[in-house]
Each structure stands twice: as structure tokens, then as C-alpha cells.
C-alpha atoms as an extended CHARMM CRD file, in Angstrom:
* protein
*
       254  EXT
         1         1  MET       CA            -43.4690000000      -56.3070000000       38.0770000000  PROA      1               0.0000000000
         2         2  ILE       CA            -43.2550000000      -52.7560000000       36.7930000000  PROA      2               0.0000000000
         3         3  PRO       CA            -45.8400000000      -51.9030000000       34.1980000000  PROA      3               0.0000000000
         4         4  ILE       CA            -44.3640000000      -51.2490000000       30.7470000000  PROA      4               0.0000000000
         5         5  SER       CA            -45.7340000000      -47.7150000000       30.6620000000  PROA      5               0.0000000000
         6         6  GLN       CA            -44.2570000000      -46.8920000000       34.0550000000  PROA      6               0.0000000000
         7         7  GLY       CA            -40.8590000000      -48.3720000000       33.0950000000  PROA      7               0.0000000000
         8         8  ARG       CA            -40.7490000000      -46.2590000000       30.0090000000  PROA      8               0.0000000000
         9         9  SER       CA            -41.4230000000      -43.1730000000       32.1240000000  PROA      9               0.0000000000
        10        10  ARG       CA            -38.6970000000      -44.0610000000       34.5880000000  PROA      10              0.0000000000
        11        11  TRP       CA            -36.1060000000      -44.5320000000       31.8130000000  PROA      11              0.0000000000
        12        12  ALA       CA            -37.3310000000      -41.5700000000       29.7530000000  PROA      12              0.0000000000
        13        13  ALA       CA            -36.4560000000      -38.9800000000       32.3960000000  PROA      13              0.0000000000
        14        14  PRO       CA            -32.7040000000      -39.8070000000       32.6060000000  PROA      14              0.0000000000
        15        15  ALA       CA            -32.5020000000      -40.1260000000       28.8140000000  PROA      15              0.0000000000
        16        16  LEU       CA            -34.1600000000      -36.7440000000       28.4130000000  PROA      16              0.0000000000
        17        17  ALA       CA            -31.7440000000      -35.2480000000       30.9140000000  PROA      17              0.0000000000
        18        18  VAL       CA            -28.7680000000      -36.6200000000       28.9660000000  PROA      18              0.0000000000
        19        19  CYS       CA            -30.2010000000      -35.1980000000       25.7450000000  PROA      19              0.0000000000
        20        20  VAL       CA            -30.6390000000      -31.8000000000       27.3880000000  PROA      20              0.0000000000
        21        21  LEU       CA            -27.0370000000      -31.8920000000       28.5670000000  PROA      21              0.0000000000
        22        22  LEU       CA            -25.8280000000      -32.8860000000       25.1150000000  PROA      22              0.0000000000
        23        23  VAL       CA            -27.8380000000      -30.1320000000       23.4610000000  PROA      23              0.0000000000
        24        24  ALA       CA            -26.6570000000      -27.6450000000       26.0620000000  PROA      24              0.0000000000
        25        25  GLY       CA            -23.1010000000      -28.7620000000       25.4780000000  PROA      25              0.0000000000
        26        26  ALA       CA            -23.5210000000      -28.3740000000       21.7550000000  PROA      26              0.0000000000
        27        27  GLY       CA            -25.0300000000      -24.9620000000       22.3570000000  PROA      27              0.0000000000
        28        28  LEU       CA            -22.0950000000      -23.9320000000       24.4510000000  PROA      28              0.0000000000
        29        29  THR       CA            -19.7420000000      -25.0740000000       21.7150000000  PROA      29              0.0000000000
        30        30  GLY       CA            -21.7340000000      -23.1720000000       19.1210000000  PROA      30              0.0000000000
        31        31  CYS       CA            -21.6310000000      -20.0220000000       21.2540000000  PROA      31              0.0000000000
        32        32  SER       CA            -17.8640000000      -20.1460000000       21.6440000000  PROA      32              0.0000000000
        33        33  GLU       CA            -15.7360000000      -17.6580000000       19.6960000000  PROA      33              0.0000000000
        34        34  GLU       CA            -15.4050000000      -18.5490000000       16.0370000000  PROA      34              0.0000000000
        35        35  ASP       CA            -12.0260000000      -19.2190000000       14.4890000000  PROA      35              0.0000000000
        36        36  PRO       CA            -10.9740000000      -15.8630000000       12.9220000000  PROA      36              0.0000000000
        37        37  ASP       CA             -8.9070000000      -17.7440000000       10.3470000000  PROA      37              0.0000000000
        38        38  ALA       CA            -11.7480000000      -19.9870000000        9.1840000000  PROA      38              0.0000000000
        39        39  GLY       CA            -12.2600000000      -19.6100000000        5.4510000000  PROA      39              0.0000000000
        40        40  THR       CA             -9.0840000000      -17.5210000000        4.9860000000  PROA      40              0.0000000000
        41        41  ASN       CA             -5.8430000000      -18.1940000000        3.1320000000  PROA      41              0.0000000000
        42        42  GLY       CA             -4.3690000000      -19.4540000000        6.4070000000  PROA      42              0.0000000000
        43        43  VAL       CA             -1.5020000000      -17.0030000000        6.8610000000  PROA      43              0.0000000000
        44        44  GLY       CA             -3.0640000000      -15.7800000000       10.1080000000  PROA      44              0.0000000000
        45        45  ARG       CA             -1.9880000000      -19.0570000000       11.6990000000  PROA      45              0.0000000000
        46        46  LEU       CA              1.6520000000      -18.5580000000       10.7450000000  PROA      46              0.0000000000
        47        47  SER       CA              4.4490000000      -16.9090000000       12.6990000000  PROA      47              0.0000000000
        48        48  PRO       CA              4.9920000000      -13.1860000000       12.0210000000  PROA      48              0.0000000000
        49        49  GLN       CA              8.2810000000      -14.0170000000       10.2920000000  PROA      49              0.0000000000
        50        50  GLU       CA              6.5000000000      -16.4180000000        7.9470000000  PROA      50              0.0000000000
        51        51  ILE       CA              3.7160000000      -13.8840000000        7.3060000000  PROA      51              0.0000000000
        52        52  GLN       CA              6.2580000000      -11.2200000000        6.3410000000  PROA      52              0.0000000000
        53        53  SER       CA              8.0080000000      -13.6640000000        4.0210000000  PROA      53              0.0000000000
        54        54  ARG       CA              4.7300000000      -14.7780000000        2.4090000000  PROA      54              0.0000000000
        55        55  THR       CA              3.5640000000      -11.2220000000        1.7660000000  PROA      55              0.0000000000
        56        56  GLN       CA              6.9040000000      -10.2460000000        0.2300000000  PROA      56              0.0000000000
        57        57  LYS       CA              6.6920000000      -13.2270000000       -2.1180000000  PROA      57              0.0000000000
        58        58  ALA       CA              3.0720000000      -12.4200000000       -3.0050000000  PROA      58              0.0000000000
        59        59  ALA       CA              3.9760000000       -8.8010000000       -3.7950000000  PROA      59              0.0000000000
        60        60  ALA       CA              6.8580000000       -9.9480000000       -6.0160000000  PROA      60              0.0000000000
        61        61  SER       CA              4.6910000000      -12.5010000000       -7.8360000000  PROA      61              0.0000000000
        62        62  VAL       CA              2.5970000000       -9.8870000000       -9.6910000000  PROA      62              0.0000000000
        63        63  ASP       CA              3.7460000000       -7.0470000000      -11.8980000000  PROA      63              0.0000000000
        64        64  THR       CA              1.4860000000       -4.1670000000      -10.9250000000  PROA      64              0.0000000000
        65        65  VAL       CA              0.1630000000       -2.3370000000       -7.8640000000  PROA      65              0.0000000000
        66        66  ARG       CA             -1.3450000000        0.9850000000       -6.8680000000  PROA      66              0.0000000000
        67        67  LEU       CA              0.1210000000        2.9030000000       -3.9230000000  PROA      67              0.0000000000
        68        68  HSD       CA             -1.6990000000        5.6890000000       -2.1520000000  PROA      68              0.0000000000
        69        69  GLY       CA             -0.5630000000        7.6080000000        0.8990000000  PROA      69              0.0000000000
        70        70  THR       CA              2.4430000000        9.4480000000        2.2820000000  PROA      70              0.0000000000
        71        71  VAL       CA              6.1810000000        8.8760000000        2.3980000000  PROA      71              0.0000000000
        72        72  VAL       CA              8.4280000000       11.0140000000        4.5900000000  PROA      72              0.0000000000
        73        73  THR       CA             12.0750000000       11.1490000000        3.5510000000  PROA      73              0.0000000000
        74        74  LYS       CA             14.8330000000       13.5950000000        4.5120000000  PROA      74              0.0000000000
        75        75  GLY       CA             12.3230000000       15.7450000000        6.3780000000  PROA      75              0.0000000000
        76        76  ARG       CA             10.0210000000       16.1760000000        3.3990000000  PROA      76              0.0000000000
        77        77  THR       CA              6.5660000000       14.6180000000        3.0590000000  PROA      77              0.0000000000
        78        78  TYR       CA              5.4530000000       13.2860000000       -0.3090000000  PROA      78              0.0000000000
        79        79  LYS       CA              1.8350000000       12.3870000000       -0.9060000000  PROA      79              0.0000000000
        80        80  LEU       CA              1.6820000000        9.6640000000       -3.5470000000  PROA      80              0.0000000000
        81        81  ASP       CA             -1.0070000000        8.2520000000       -5.7720000000  PROA      81              0.0000000000
        82        82  MET       CA              0.9290000000        6.0160000000       -8.1480000000  PROA      82              0.0000000000
        83        83  ARG       CA              0.3100000000        2.9700000000      -10.3050000000  PROA      83              0.0000000000
        84        84  VAL       CA              3.5780000000        1.2000000000      -10.9330000000  PROA      84              0.0000000000
        85        85  LYS       CA              5.1440000000       -1.8120000000      -12.5580000000  PROA      85              0.0000000000
        86        86  SER       CA              8.6660000000       -2.8030000000      -13.5230000000  PROA      86              0.0000000000
        87        87  GLU       CA              8.5950000000       -1.0980000000      -16.9180000000  PROA      87              0.0000000000
        88        88  GLY       CA              7.1660000000        2.1890000000      -15.6900000000  PROA      88              0.0000000000
        89        89  GLY       CA              4.5330000000        4.0160000000      -13.7440000000  PROA      89              0.0000000000
        90        90  ILE       CA              2.1150000000        6.9240000000      -13.7200000000  PROA      90              0.0000000000
        91        91  GLY       CA              0.4900000000        9.0730000000      -11.0670000000  PROA      91              0.0000000000
        92        92  SER       CA              0.7150000000       12.2020000000       -8.9620000000  PROA      92              0.0000000000
        93        93  VAL       CA              3.0180000000       13.4470000000       -6.2120000000  PROA      93              0.0000000000
        94        94  THR       CA              2.2990000000       16.3390000000       -3.8580000000  PROA      94              0.0000000000
        95        95  THR       CA              4.9280000000       17.9890000000       -1.6900000000  PROA      95              0.0000000000
        96        96  GLU       CA              5.0650000000       21.3860000000        0.0080000000  PROA      96              0.0000000000
        97        97  GLY       CA              1.7190000000       22.3090000000       -1.4860000000  PROA      97              0.0000000000
        98        98  GLU       CA              2.7840000000       21.5830000000       -5.0570000000  PROA      98              0.0000000000
        99        99  THR       CA              1.3390000000       18.7260000000       -7.0930000000  PROA      99              0.0000000000
       100       100  PHE       CA              2.9860000000       17.2980000000      -10.1850000000  PROA      100             0.0000000000
       101       101  ARG       CA              2.4530000000       14.2420000000      -12.3480000000  PROA      101             0.0000000000
       102       102  LEU       CA              5.0620000000       11.6190000000      -13.0930000000  PROA      102             0.0000000000
       103       103  LEU       CA              5.1300000000        9.2920000000      -16.0680000000  PROA      103             0.0000000000
       104       104  ARG       CA              7.8710000000        6.7890000000      -16.8170000000  PROA      104             0.0000000000
       105       105  VAL       CA              7.8620000000        4.5510000000      -19.8650000000  PROA      105             0.0000000000
       106       106  GLY       CA             10.9390000000        2.3660000000      -19.9150000000  PROA      106             0.0000000000
       107       107  ASP       CA             13.9170000000        4.6500000000      -19.2180000000  PROA      107             0.0000000000
       108       108  GLU       CA             12.1090000000        7.8270000000      -20.2200000000  PROA      108             0.0000000000
       109       109  LEU       CA             10.7820000000        9.9360000000      -17.3550000000  PROA      109             0.0000000000
       110       110  PHE       CA              8.3560000000       12.8210000000      -17.8140000000  PROA      110             0.0000000000
       111       111  LEU       CA              7.2490000000       15.4270000000      -15.2740000000  PROA      111             0.0000000000
       112       112  LYS       CA              4.1520000000       17.5790000000      -15.6480000000  PROA      112             0.0000000000
       113       113  ALA       CA              3.4480000000       20.5510000000      -13.3770000000  PROA      113             0.0000000000
       114       114  GLY       CA              2.0340000000       24.0680000000      -13.2960000000  PROA      114             0.0000000000
       115       115  ALA       CA              3.8860000000       27.3420000000      -13.8200000000  PROA      115             0.0000000000
       116       116  GLU       CA              4.1230000000       27.9430000000      -10.0790000000  PROA      116             0.0000000000
       117       117  PHE       CA              6.0320000000       24.6880000000       -9.6090000000  PROA      117             0.0000000000
       118       118  TRP       CA              8.5690000000       25.5620000000      -12.3030000000  PROA      118             0.0000000000
       119       119  GLY       CA              8.7470000000       29.2070000000      -11.2490000000  PROA      119             0.0000000000
       120       120  ARG       CA              9.8650000000       28.4740000000       -7.6990000000  PROA      120             0.0000000000
       121       121  GLY       CA             13.4250000000       27.8450000000       -8.8410000000  PROA      121             0.0000000000
       122       122  GLY       CA             13.7790000000       31.3820000000      -10.1660000000  PROA      122             0.0000000000
       123       123  LYS       CA             12.5500000000       33.1610000000       -7.0710000000  PROA      123             0.0000000000
       124       124  GLY       CA             15.0500000000       35.2010000000       -5.1430000000  PROA      124             0.0000000000
       125       125  ALA       CA             15.1510000000       35.8270000000       -1.4180000000  PROA      125             0.0000000000
       126       126  ASP       CA             12.4160000000       38.4330000000       -1.8300000000  PROA      126             0.0000000000
       127       127  GLY       CA             10.1480000000       35.9240000000       -3.5750000000  PROA      127             0.0000000000
       128       128  GLY       CA             10.5200000000       37.6390000000       -6.9230000000  PROA      128             0.0000000000
       129       129  GLY       CA             11.9120000000       36.4350000000      -10.2290000000  PROA      129             0.0000000000
       130       130  THR       CA             12.9810000000       37.6970000000      -13.6070000000  PROA      130             0.0000000000
       131       131  ARG       CA             10.8000000000       37.9060000000      -16.6650000000  PROA      131             0.0000000000
       132       132  ALA       CA             12.9480000000       35.1810000000      -18.1850000000  PROA      132             0.0000000000
       133       133  ASP       CA             12.1250000000       32.9460000000      -15.2210000000  PROA      133             0.0000000000
       134       134  ALA       CA              8.4200000000       33.5990000000      -15.6580000000  PROA      134             0.0000000000
       135       135  ALA       CA              8.6170000000       32.9670000000      -19.3790000000  PROA      135             0.0000000000
       136       136  ALA       CA             10.4610000000       29.6950000000      -18.8720000000  PROA      136             0.0000000000
       137       137  ALA       CA              7.9330000000       28.5800000000      -16.2570000000  PROA      137             0.0000000000
       138       138  ALA       CA              5.0270000000       29.4290000000      -18.5560000000  PROA      138             0.0000000000
       139       139  LYS       CA              6.6200000000       27.4300000000      -21.3620000000  PROA      139             0.0000000000
       140       140  LEU       CA              7.0220000000       24.3620000000      -19.1430000000  PROA      140             0.0000000000
       141       141  ALA       CA              3.6100000000       24.6300000000      -17.4940000000  PROA      141             0.0000000000
       142       142  GLU       CA              1.2120000000       21.7580000000      -18.1110000000  PROA      142             0.0000000000
       143       143  LYS       CA              3.5890000000       20.0470000000      -20.5230000000  PROA      143             0.0000000000
       144       144  TYR       CA              5.1820000000       16.6570000000      -20.0770000000  PROA      144             0.0000000000
       145       145  VAL       CA              8.7780000000       17.7360000000      -19.6090000000  PROA      145             0.0000000000
       146       146  LYS       CA             11.3060000000       15.0220000000      -20.3540000000  PROA      146             0.0000000000
       147       147  VAL       CA             13.6900000000       14.6220000000      -17.4210000000  PROA      147             0.0000000000
       148       148  PRO       CA             17.2850000000       14.0450000000      -18.5600000000  PROA      148             0.0000000000
       149       149  LYS       CA             18.9970000000       11.0320000000      -16.9940000000  PROA      149             0.0000000000
       150       150  GLY       CA             21.8530000000       13.2020000000      -15.8280000000  PROA      150             0.0000000000
       151       151  ASP       CA             19.5840000000       15.5960000000      -13.9650000000  PROA      151             0.0000000000
       152       152  PRO       CA             19.3500000000       15.0940000000      -10.1650000000  PROA      152             0.0000000000
       153       153  SER       CA             15.5580000000       15.0160000000      -10.4870000000  PROA      153             0.0000000000
       154       154  TYR       CA             15.7300000000       11.8320000000      -12.5560000000  PROA      154             0.0000000000
       155       155  LYS       CA             17.1200000000        9.6840000000       -9.7670000000  PROA      155             0.0000000000
       156       156  LYS       CA             14.9860000000       11.4400000000       -7.1740000000  PROA      156             0.0000000000
       157       157  PHE       CA             11.6560000000       10.9720000000       -8.9380000000  PROA      157             0.0000000000
       158       158  SER       CA             12.1180000000        7.8470000000      -11.0550000000  PROA      158             0.0000000000
       159       159  GLY       CA             12.0430000000        5.7420000000       -7.8770000000  PROA      159             0.0000000000
       160       160  PHE       CA              8.4280000000        6.7990000000       -7.3540000000  PROA      160             0.0000000000
       161       161  THR       CA              7.5620000000        5.1060000000      -10.6660000000  PROA      161             0.0000000000
       162       162  ASP       CA              9.3790000000        1.7940000000      -10.1280000000  PROA      162             0.0000000000
       163       163  LYS       CA              7.5760000000       -1.0470000000       -8.3570000000  PROA      163             0.0000000000
       164       164  ASP       CA             10.7480000000       -2.8690000000       -7.3650000000  PROA      164             0.0000000000
       165       165  VAL       CA             12.4250000000        0.2610000000       -6.0060000000  PROA      165             0.0000000000
       166       166  LEU       CA              9.3560000000        1.4160000000       -4.1110000000  PROA      166             0.0000000000
       167       167  LEU       CA              8.5590000000       -1.9270000000       -2.5150000000  PROA      167             0.0000000000
       168       168  GLY       CA             12.1290000000       -3.0970000000       -2.0790000000  PROA      168             0.0000000000
       169       169  GLY       CA             12.5640000000       -1.6050000000        1.3610000000  PROA      169             0.0000000000
       170       170  LEU       CA              8.9750000000       -0.8640000000        2.3130000000  PROA      170             0.0000000000
       171       171  LEU       CA              7.6920000000       -4.3280000000        3.1600000000  PROA      171             0.0000000000
       172       172  THR       CA             10.3560000000       -5.1720000000        5.7390000000  PROA      172             0.0000000000
       173       173  LEU       CA              9.4510000000       -4.2460000000        9.2910000000  PROA      173             0.0000000000
       174       174  HSD       CA             12.1990000000       -3.3710000000       11.7360000000  PROA      174             0.0000000000
       175       175  GLY       CA             12.9000000000       -4.9830000000       15.0820000000  PROA      175             0.0000000000
       176       176  GLU       CA             11.2540000000       -7.9510000000       16.7410000000  PROA      176             0.0000000000
       177       177  LEU       CA              8.2200000000       -9.1530000000       14.8150000000  PROA      177             0.0000000000
       178       178  ALA       CA              4.8720000000       -9.9870000000       16.3980000000  PROA      178             0.0000000000
       179       179  THR       CA              1.2440000000      -10.3970000000       15.3550000000  PROA      179             0.0000000000
       180       180  ASP       CA             -1.2910000000       -7.7900000000       16.4400000000  PROA      180             0.0000000000
       181       181  GLY       CA             -4.6260000000       -9.4360000000       15.8510000000  PROA      181             0.0000000000
       182       182  HSD       CA             -7.1520000000       -9.5750000000       13.0440000000  PROA      182             0.0000000000
       183       183  HSD       CA             -8.3370000000       -6.3830000000       11.3880000000  PROA      183             0.0000000000
       184       184  GLU       CA            -10.0340000000       -5.1350000000        8.2260000000  PROA      184             0.0000000000
       185       185  GLN       CA             -8.8030000000       -2.9400000000        5.4180000000  PROA      185             0.0000000000
       186       186  GLY       CA            -11.1370000000       -1.7690000000        2.6900000000  PROA      186             0.0000000000
       187       187  GLY       CA            -13.6290000000       -4.5200000000        3.5260000000  PROA      187             0.0000000000
       188       188  VAL       CA            -10.9440000000       -7.2330000000        3.3850000000  PROA      188             0.0000000000
       189       189  ARG       CA             -9.9880000000       -9.2410000000        6.4550000000  PROA      189             0.0000000000
       190       190  THR       CA             -6.3470000000       -8.8420000000        7.4460000000  PROA      190             0.0000000000
       191       191  ILE       CA             -3.7610000000      -10.0910000000        9.8990000000  PROA      191             0.0000000000
       192       192  ARG       CA             -1.5230000000       -7.3590000000       11.2830000000  PROA      192             0.0000000000
       193       193  ILE       CA              2.1540000000       -7.8170000000       12.0360000000  PROA      193             0.0000000000
       194       194  THR       CA              4.3370000000       -5.3020000000       13.8530000000  PROA      194             0.0000000000
       195       195  GLY       CA              7.9990000000       -4.5530000000       14.3980000000  PROA      195             0.0000000000
       196       196  ASP       CA              9.0150000000       -3.7040000000       17.9580000000  PROA      196             0.0000000000
       197       197  ASP       CA              5.3940000000       -3.2520000000       19.0690000000  PROA      197             0.0000000000
       198       198  GLY       CA              4.7140000000       -0.8380000000       16.2180000000  PROA      198             0.0000000000
       199       199  SER       CA              7.7330000000        1.4440000000       16.5050000000  PROA      199             0.0000000000
       200       200  GLY       CA              9.3440000000       -0.6050000000       13.7420000000  PROA      200             0.0000000000
       201       201  GLY       CA              6.2580000000       -0.3300000000       11.5390000000  PROA      201             0.0000000000
       202       202  THR       CA              3.0220000000       -2.2570000000       11.0810000000  PROA      202             0.0000000000
       203       203  LEU       CA              1.7320000000       -4.1670000000        8.0850000000  PROA      203             0.0000000000
       204       204  ASP       CA             -1.7900000000       -5.4030000000        7.3600000000  PROA      204             0.0000000000
       205       205  VAL       CA             -1.7640000000       -8.5480000000        5.2030000000  PROA      205             0.0000000000
       206       206  SER       CA             -4.7880000000       -9.8610000000        3.3240000000  PROA      206             0.0000000000
       207       207  LEU       CA             -6.4190000000      -13.0200000000        4.6480000000  PROA      207             0.0000000000
       208       208  GLU       CA             -8.4000000000      -13.3840000000        1.4410000000  PROA      208             0.0000000000
       209       209  GLY       CA             -6.8370000000      -14.7320000000       -1.7340000000  PROA      209             0.0000000000
       210       210  GLN       CA             -3.1280000000      -14.0250000000       -2.0480000000  PROA      210             0.0000000000
       211       211  PRO       CA             -1.5120000000      -12.5960000000        1.1210000000  PROA      211             0.0000000000
       212       212  PHE       CA             -0.8640000000       -9.1980000000       -0.4290000000  PROA      212             0.0000000000
       213       213  PRO       CA              0.1100000000       -6.2610000000        1.7860000000  PROA      213             0.0000000000
       214       214  LEU       CA             -2.8080000000       -3.8410000000        2.0840000000  PROA      214             0.0000000000
       215       215  ARG       CA             -1.6760000000       -1.1640000000        4.5300000000  PROA      215             0.0000000000
       216       216  LEU       CA              1.7280000000       -0.1350000000        5.8270000000  PROA      216             0.0000000000
       217       217  VAL       CA              2.5650000000        2.2310000000        8.6580000000  PROA      217             0.0000000000
       218       218  ARG       CA              6.2560000000        2.9680000000        8.2470000000  PROA      218             0.0000000000
       219       219  ALA       CA              8.6820000000        2.9970000000       11.1440000000  PROA      219             0.0000000000
       220       220  GLY       CA              9.6260000000        6.3170000000       12.6970000000  PROA      220             0.0000000000
       221       221  LYS       CA              6.4450000000        8.0740000000       11.5380000000  PROA      221             0.0000000000
       222       222  ALA       CA              7.8050000000        7.9510000000        7.9880000000  PROA      222             0.0000000000
       223       223  GLY       CA              4.3950000000        7.7040000000        6.3520000000  PROA      223             0.0000000000
       224       224  VAL       CA              1.3570000000        5.5060000000        5.7650000000  PROA      224             0.0000000000
       225       225  LEU       CA              0.6440000000        3.6990000000        2.5020000000  PROA      225             0.0000000000
       226       226  THR       CA             -2.2370000000        1.5980000000        1.2550000000  PROA      226             0.0000000000
       227       227  PHE       CA             -1.8710000000       -0.9220000000       -1.5600000000  PROA      227             0.0000000000
       228       228  SER       CA             -4.5370000000       -2.0170000000       -4.0150000000  PROA      228             0.0000000000
       229       229  SER       CA             -5.1200000000       -3.3180000000       -7.5520000000  PROA      229             0.0000000000
       230       230  TRP       CA             -2.4760000000       -5.9990000000       -7.1720000000  PROA      230             0.0000000000
       231       231  GLY       CA             -1.9080000000       -7.6150000000      -10.5690000000  PROA      231             0.0000000000
       232       232  ALA       CA             -4.3420000000       -5.2960000000      -12.3700000000  PROA      232             0.0000000000
       233       233  ASP       CA             -2.5420000000       -4.1500000000      -15.5100000000  PROA      233             0.0000000000
       234       234  PHE       CA             -2.7470000000       -0.6020000000      -16.8360000000  PROA      234             0.0000000000
       235       235  PRO       CA             -1.6010000000        1.0220000000      -20.1030000000  PROA      235             0.0000000000
       236       236  LEU       CA              1.6340000000        2.9620000000      -20.3500000000  PROA      236             0.0000000000
       237       237  LYS       CA              2.4700000000        5.1430000000      -23.3230000000  PROA      237             0.0000000000
       238       238  LYS       CA              4.5900000000        8.1960000000      -23.9480000000  PROA      238             0.0000000000
       239       239  PRO       CA              2.7410000000       11.5160000000      -24.2070000000  PROA      239             0.0000000000
       240       240  ALA       CA              2.0350000000       12.9760000000      -27.6250000000  PROA      240             0.0000000000
       241       241  LYS       CA              4.7390000000       15.1430000000      -29.1860000000  PROA      241             0.0000000000
       242       242  ASP       CA              2.6350000000       18.2950000000      -28.9290000000  PROA      242             0.0000000000
       243       243  GLU       CA              2.2990000000       17.6600000000      -25.1750000000  PROA      243             0.0000000000
       244       244  THR       CA              6.0170000000       17.0750000000      -24.6210000000  PROA      244             0.0000000000
       245       245  LEU       CA              9.0080000000       19.3480000000      -24.0910000000  PROA      245             0.0000000000
       246       246  ASP       CA             12.6130000000       18.1870000000      -24.1500000000  PROA      246             0.0000000000
       247       247  TYR       CA             14.4890000000       20.7720000000      -22.1040000000  PROA      247             0.0000000000
       248       248  GLY       CA             17.9270000000       19.3660000000      -22.8740000000  PROA      248             0.0000000000
       249       249  LYS       CA             20.5620000000       17.9840000000      -20.5380000000  PROA      249             0.0000000000
       250       250  GLN       CA             19.3120000000       19.5790000000      -17.3350000000  PROA      250             0.0000000000
       251       251  LEU       CA             16.0200000000       20.9070000000      -16.0500000000  PROA      251             0.0000000000
       252       252  PRO       CA             15.6960000000       24.4040000000      -14.6010000000  PROA      252             0.0000000000
       253       253  SER       CA             16.1300000000       24.4340000000      -10.8400000000  PROA      253             0.0000000000
       254       254  SER       CA             12.8570000000       23.8740000000       -8.9900000000  PROA      254             0.0000000000
């Protein structure tokens, strides 16, 4: 007959070995790579087509957004810093070394720039200009100049102040869609989707809260934009009368 103490020892060793294996197994499980979508809004688990659709719907569900970055169109680069919503927008645009401010309230569009911006239109081939040109530029400088609807500048610049126009074509990538891993934008976890391996654009979508777009690299090297302040309202009001000039039916060429 085996003594009780000895029997316990004989059975304790295999039991201990099993426990060690179980603990080791648990340890191995704990050391495995964590789920990158744990604790997120779950869009990272979706197909790239579904992610693109979700982010478009999220962007359309709120009225306001801030855009910052560059847009290249017709060979010209525009650097934007705009806050926009359906009823208007405000911010700055820089192109060819010139910076001007845009403000749209309803259908009324205002442009504010320095004398050099307005004076460019009067320069001849030799870079000069008439005294009348200089006087007109000085009058317009640093005023909110009302842009007539019939002026070509109205259509050209009003789009920079309209959320629906700006985002309408931006958030669609071109070509075959794919996911390109988990990333981070401004401290927020994102899932990145691409069109044609990046040549059709890339879009970083938030994995926290609503799946808003946070960063867009446009196809064909047509610019890079970041998006922030989704749904954060901002005031819009027309400039004071003493800050405004109504130039009439058409602006001077610039």
C-alpha cells in the first residue's frame, strides 16, 4: 500500500506539469498580436468598398468640417485652410505666392487680399502698371470685396467655401479598392483604404467614434488634405459695411 503522502507526491507532479502547460499556453495566447480593431468603431473589419461608403455617409451626416492642405487643379496648386458648411464658409487660400481670404454667407461671396494681389491684373509684359491700376489696387486692398455672381471668380472661388461641392468628388477613390493597414492621424487610430495601390488615391478613416475621413491623398498627385472639426459649428456673418467694397458687376482682372 502506498503511503498517502507518497501518493500525493506522485499525483502532484503530473498535475503541476499540466498547470504549467496551461499557464504557458495562456501566456502564449496573451503574447499573441492584439486585435487592432478591438475597442474601435468596427469599420476596420469591413471591406474597402464598405469603408468608403461608411465614411461618405458619415461626412454627409454633419454640417461642418475644416479642410487644410493642398489641391492641384489645372496645373495650379491651391493651399487651403477653410471651414465650410452648406450655407457658407470662411478661410484662406494661397496660390502662386499670393494669399487671400474667402468668406461666403449664403449666396454672397467676399474676397479679401492685399494690393499686390489686385495689382497683378494691371501689370504689363514689363511688369509695370498705370497709376490708375495702382490706385484701384490700393482701394481694394485689405477690404472684403463683394464678388459679383456673373464674374468668373465667383464660380471659381465659391466652390472652396461649399462643403458639398468640396467633398462631393474628393472622398471617392479611383480604381480597385483595397485596405492598407492600420495607421494614426493626429493621435486618432485609422484604417487606410487605397485605389489602385495608391495611384487612385488613399484615404485614412477614423476608427474612433464616427468613421470620418481624416486624411486624403488625391489621385495623380493632385494634393493632400486633412479633415478635422467634423460637426463643430462656427459663426458666419457678413463683414461690416466699412470693411466692404462692392465693385459692381465685374471685378478687375487679377
